[in-house]
MARVOMI-329258 format. One record per residue (C-alpha): x, y, z. Coordinates in steps of 0.001 Angstrom, whole numbers, padded with zeros to 6 digits, always signed. Example, Ala and Ser with C-alpha at 12.3 -4.5 7.8 and 13.67 -1.06 7.14 Angstrom:
BEGIN
+012300-004500+007800 +013670-001060+007140 
This chain:
BEGIN
+236401+188178+006699 +232551+188619+006543 +232594+185259+004713 +234558+184016+007184 +232286+185236+010152 +229409+184197+008460 +230658+180139+007827 +232500+180421+011417 +236188+178779+010675 +238935+180502+011669 +240334+179906+007670 +244023+180966+009705 +244026+178596+012347 +242957+175898+009393 +245633+176191+008113 +248290+175564+010614 +246049+172794+011711 +247330+171190+008493 +250962+172277+008967 +250588+170780+012893 +249249+167833+010994 +251854+167013+008898 +254813+168307+011102 +252716+165360+013947 +253212+162794+010780 +256629+163825+010346 +257776+162584+013039 +255808+159580+013920 +257874+158537+011041 +261120+159226+012969 +259660+156960+015935 +259018+154244+013757 +262485+154381+011482 +264205+154855+014640 +262721+151271+016305 +263504+150057+012541 +267712+150557+012324 +267656+150007+016073 +271468+150502+017557 +273421+152251+015629 +277535+150025+015196 +278842+151516+018345 +282730+150320+020046 +280924+149357+023003 +277643+147765+023026 +276573+150778+026247 +277268+153340+023489 +274472+151284+021450 +272465+151975+023825 +272499+154727+025304 +272822+157231+021367 +269523+154752+020649 +267377+156090+024326 +268639+159574+023238 +267234+159851+019682 +264133+158074+021016 +263774+159942+023948 +263948+163102+021292 +261616+161367+018659 +259071+160825+021506 +259278+164684+022876 +258528+165625+019066 +255864+163679+018716 +254167+165344+021870 +254971+169174+021163 +253442+168504+018022 +250451+166783+019176 +250222+169590+021599 +250353+171851+018650 +247559+170463+017505 +245247+170106+019720 +245709+174008+020787 +244973+175041+016819 +241960+172112+017483 +240416+174814+019344 +241090+177973+017655 +239662+176646+013842 +235871+177098+015549 +232936+175043+014661 +230574+176002+011673 +227376+178077+012529 +224681+176964+013163 +222698+178788+011317 +224114+178118+007537 +220714+176418+005855 +222864+173260+005248 +219920+171462+005018 +220024+167579+003943 +223827+168025+002538 +225069+168706+006565 +223231+165303+007029 +226476+163666+005340 +228866+164715+007782 +227584+162628+010749 +228479+158969+011365 +225664+157072+013090 +225391+154533+014252 +225092+151239+011663 +223345+149107+014467 +220737+151816+015297 +220829+152993+012128 +221017+150655+008801 +219615+153005+006080 +222740+151308+003702 +222048+147948+004465 +218606+148657+003837 +218662+150353+001169 +220821+147585-000206 +218426+145059+000329 +214969+146726-000912 +217385+148114-004236 +218225+144141-005011 +214611+143651-004131 +213069+146309-007109 +215747+144453-009067 +214270+140710-008875 +210919+142346-009551 +211616+143579-012772 +212903+140855-013695 +210361+138549-012979 +207315+140907-013185 +209361+140695-016932 +209298+137178-017065 +205671+136493-016148 +204860+139776-019110 +206537+137315-021265 +204572+133621-021146 +201237+135979-019592 +201620+137024-024311 +202544+134024-025334 +199230+132341-023685 +197186+135060-023917 +193363+133720-023680 +191218+133423-025796 +188881+136346-025812 +191754+138479-025785 +191825+141407-028059 +194541+140354-030123 +192763+136872-031437 +189458+138314-031552 +190323+138299-036135 +191987+135490-035903 +190920+132638-037115 +190548+128808-035545 +192918+127165-038099 +195109+130285-038266 +196233+129930-034625 +198947+127366-033386 +198638+124412-033049 +199996+123790-028766 +203012+121078-028773 +202730+118629-027188 +204923+118287-023721 +208327+115851-023324 +207024+115733-020016 +204660+112778-020965 +205699+110896-023816 +204850+107695-023837 +206847+104717-021952 +206968+102549-025368 +207867+105524-027307 +211397+105746-024489 +211875+102333-023686 +212314+102139-028256 +214645+104303-027256 +216370+102948-023994 +216899+100023-026297 +218222+101271-029233 +221226+102965-027254 +221505+099644-025595 +222027+098222-029241 +224502+101190-029894 +227015+100204-027287 +227681+096278-026945 +229732+096656-023551 +227270+098346-021993 +224903+096699-020338 +221081+099251-019734 +218276+097441-017970 +215319+099532-017069 +212791+099134-014018 +209791+101040-013344 +209219+100555-009907 +206651+103984-009165 +204684+103418-012419 +205410+105625-015821 +208823+106378-013718 +211678+104787-015480 +214924+103796-013903 +217897+102471-015420 +220775+099682-013766 +223481+100184-016388 +226214+098973-016026 +230083+099580-018513 +231838+096062-018872 +233833+095479-015062 +234073+098925-014105 +231068+100319-013137 +227528+100483-012279 +225579+103959-012689 +222144+104488-011604 +220221+106561-013606 +217082+108020-012758 +213949+109525-015507 +211146+111406-015957 +209642+109945-019377 +213045+111210-020723 +214641+113930-018906 +217155+112697-015870 +216579+113513-012885 +220025+111721-010961 +223029+110145-011466 +224062+107888-008710 +227998+105762-010119 +229399+102925-007709 +231750+100396-008533 +231383+097090-010730 +231595+095006-007091 +229234+096528-004954 +225523+096488-003537 +223731+099022-005743 +220003+097138-004160 +218878+098212-000821 +217840+095289+001912 +214094+095346+000227 +215218+093754-003288 +214718+097522-004430 +217808+099828-006941 +219182+102101-004107 +219077+105166-006103 +220120+107248-002402 +223686+105771-001222 +227017+106612-002309 +229433+104782-003228 +232352+103577-000871 +234939+104815-003258 +236173+107936-003254 +236987+107388-007247 +233291+106610-007887 +232289+109320-006145 +233770+112238-008296 +233017+110105-011004 +229251+110818-009191 +229579+114662-009361 +231100+114874-013231 +227722+112687-013742 +225776+115631-012236 +227487+117916-014102 +227389+116843-017444 +223101+116310-016497 +223666+120002-016457 +225336+120316-019851 +223686+118207-021678 +220016+120341-022261 +218338+120161-025210 +214668+119933-024178 +212755+120036-027655 +215051+116695-028441 +215089+115043-025140 +216649+112256-026851 +219068+112851-028432 +220500+114753-025117 +220327+110807-023109 +222084+109542-025894 +224891+112214-025626 +224171+111317-021904 +225227+107285-022046 +228190+107885-024999 +230399+110285-022837 +228984+107818-019271 +230933+105233-022007 +233973+107448-022048 +234568+105671-018535 +235313+102107-019807 +239003+102472-019010 +238475+104584-015717 +241779+102927-014144 +243887+102863-018059 +243836+106049-019124 +246651+107974-018652 +245177+112320-017513 +245879+114020-021048 +247422+117025-018927 +249624+115197-016670 +250306+112634-018384 +250272+110247-014330 +247680+107259-014508 +246998+108243-010269 +246988+111855-008772 +246564+111377-004831 +245577+107862-005469 +242928+108535-008010 +242443+107921-011792 +242051+110648-014134 +237703+110665-012909 +237495+113519-015109 +235614+113172-019142 +236073+116378-021009 +232197+116882-022110 +232880+117696-026133 +236642+115513-026713 +235340+112850-024269 +239901+113455-023046 +240581+112082-019773 +241999+114284-016792 +242404+114722-012995 +240082+116904-011314 +242941+119315-010643 +244332+119114-013880 +241203+120363-016069 +241413+123687-014822 
């Protein structure tokens, strides 16, 4: 009894309140069951309506009776004593307004920021360790001959080397015509004509491919001032799909140590569109699906698939 007085809760009334909640749930369930079953089979329509209304009223009265009983017991349960030392754990029973005290969202944002800060700090630490200063303590006893030589950056390759790579790729594929332009100094722009199927504009920085625009063979690739139009999309949905797949291929073929291999692999993949409108889909066997040919080419096997069949 002393424990009950200290806590400030009538445990017997609390137990009765739980039973009252169960009884209220049962009576509410009966109300919905009667609505679900509807009018039972009787000889006349008037008899069915009378029985249904009587049962429905009885069920509602049961719900009202159980609800009144629960309200009566709730006043007898009592409240915890205010003098009981709950400390910070007492705040767990509160239900604050989210708009006024957005504590959880702020904690979540701080947690994400902390993880991102730790990730970037680790990357910065690894880069600083690789490119330590010459006067650092780690290299004071190291001779200049034993220091590793700085590898030349592939972003600043000679233009003659880039021209030779493009020329060798052009000789590999006789049915692919490659024209090289340098509108802004050292940056190269390739105009690739694949048979009589399509034309592709490949924008490059040294030997790194930045972006690709694919248009139809009969579409204009030049702007009004006579320069290559590297921004406008194709007027045909099929070649717009091919442009999207080419962008995906640029992300797939990535080998910074050997950029010439990347360019050659991308051109090999692009050449697989030589029979864009003559090759059926390897999954469904159809030439057209929703009015479009199989525009996807597998990066490894170069097989043709429709955009929906490849998944």
